[in-house]
C-alpha positions as CSV (number, residue, x, y, z in Angstrom):
1,X,-0.4,-0.1,0.1
2,X,2.8,2.2,0.8
3,X,4.7,1.6,-2.1
4,X,1.5,1.8,-4.2
5,X,0.7,5.3,-2.7
6,X,4.6,6.3,-3.4
7,X,4.0,5.4,-7.7
8,X,0.6,7.7,-7.3
9,X,2.0,10.3,-5.5
10,X,-0.5,10.1,-2.6
11,X,1.2,11.4,0.5
12,X,0.2,9.4,3.5
13,X,-0.7,10.6,7.2
14,X,-0.9,9.0,10.1
15,X,-2.3,10.2,13.0
16,X,-2.5,9.9,17.3
17,X,-5.5,8.9,18.9
18,X,-6.2,12.7,19.5
19,X,-6.4,13.1,15.6
20,X,-2.7,14.8,15.7
21,X,-0.6,14.0,12.7
22,X,2.4,12.7,13.5
23,X,3.9,11.1,11.1
24,X,4.2,11.8,6.8
25,X,5.5,9.7,4.0
26,X,6.0,11.0,0.2
27,X,7.3,10.3,-2.8
28,X,11.1,11.7,-2.6
29,X,10.4,13.4,-6.0
30,X,7.8,15.6,-4.8
31,X,10.3,18.7,-5.1
32,X,12.1,20.1,-2.2
33,X,9.7,23.2,-0.9
34,X,12.6,25.8,-1.5
35,X,11.5,24.5,-5.2
36,X,8.1,24.4,-4.6
37,X,8.3,28.7,-3.4
38,X,10.0,29.1,-6.8
39,X,7.5,27.9,-8.6
40,X,4.8,29.6,-6.7
41,X,7.0,32.8,-7.1
42,X,6.4,32.4,-10.8
43,X,3.5,31.7,-11.1
44,X,2.3,34.5,-8.8
45,X,4.3,36.8,-11.8
46,X,2.7,35.2,-14.5
47,X,-0.3,36.9,-16.4
48,X,-3.0,33.8,-14.9
49,X,-0.9,34.0,-11.6
50,X,-1.4,38.3,-11.8
51,X,-5.8,37.5,-12.9
52,X,-5.6,34.6,-10.0
53,X,-4.7,36.7,-7.0
54,X,-6.8,39.8,-8.3
55,X,-10.3,37.5,-8.0
56,X,-8.7,36.4,-4.6
57,X,-8.4,40.2,-3.4
58,X,-11.5,41.4,-5.3
59,X,-13.8,38.2,-3.4
60,X,-11.6,39.5,-0.2
61,X,-12.4,43.1,-0.2
62,X,-16.0,42.5,-1.5
63,X,-17.3,40.2,1.6
64,X,-15.1,42.7,3.8
65,X,-17.8,45.4,2.6
66,X,-21.1,43.5,2.8
67,X,-20.2,42.4,6.4
68,X,-18.7,46.1,7.5
69,X,-22.2,47.3,5.4
70,X,-24.1,44.4,7.7
71,X,-22.7,46.9,11.0
72,X,-22.5,50.3,9.8
73,X,-21.6,51.4,13.9
74,X,-19.1,53.3,12.9
75,X,-18.5,56.7,12.6
76,X,-16.3,56.6,9.8
77,X,-18.8,53.8,8.4
78,X,-19.8,55.9,4.7
79,X,-16.0,57.0,4.0
80,X,-14.9,53.5,4.8
81,X,-17.4,52.4,2.2
82,X,-16.6,54.7,-0.2
83,X,-12.7,53.7,0.0
84,X,-13.9,50.5,-0.3
85,X,-16.6,50.7,-3.0
86,X,-13.7,52.6,-5.1
87,X,-11.4,49.5,-4.4
88,X,-13.1,47.4,-6.0
89,X,-13.4,49.2,-9.2
90,X,-10.1,49.7,-9.3
91,X,-9.3,46.3,-9.0
């Protein structure tokens, strides 16, 4: 089972009785942490990565605006809401 999982690039996790991961087994050719980080950096600097990050930021700002508008308790509520609207338009 372990060899099969490794050849199919499936990480195996071993848990203790409390559900905490105590060991991980994975195929040694997954790549180093540095290699993974370099690939992530390369993707983020690509046009596709830029679009994805922009979509994440837009979704986050929209969700924060919805939450902010649901409270309306701040003295500066309208000012903050207007700034969020401008940021949404820019994104």
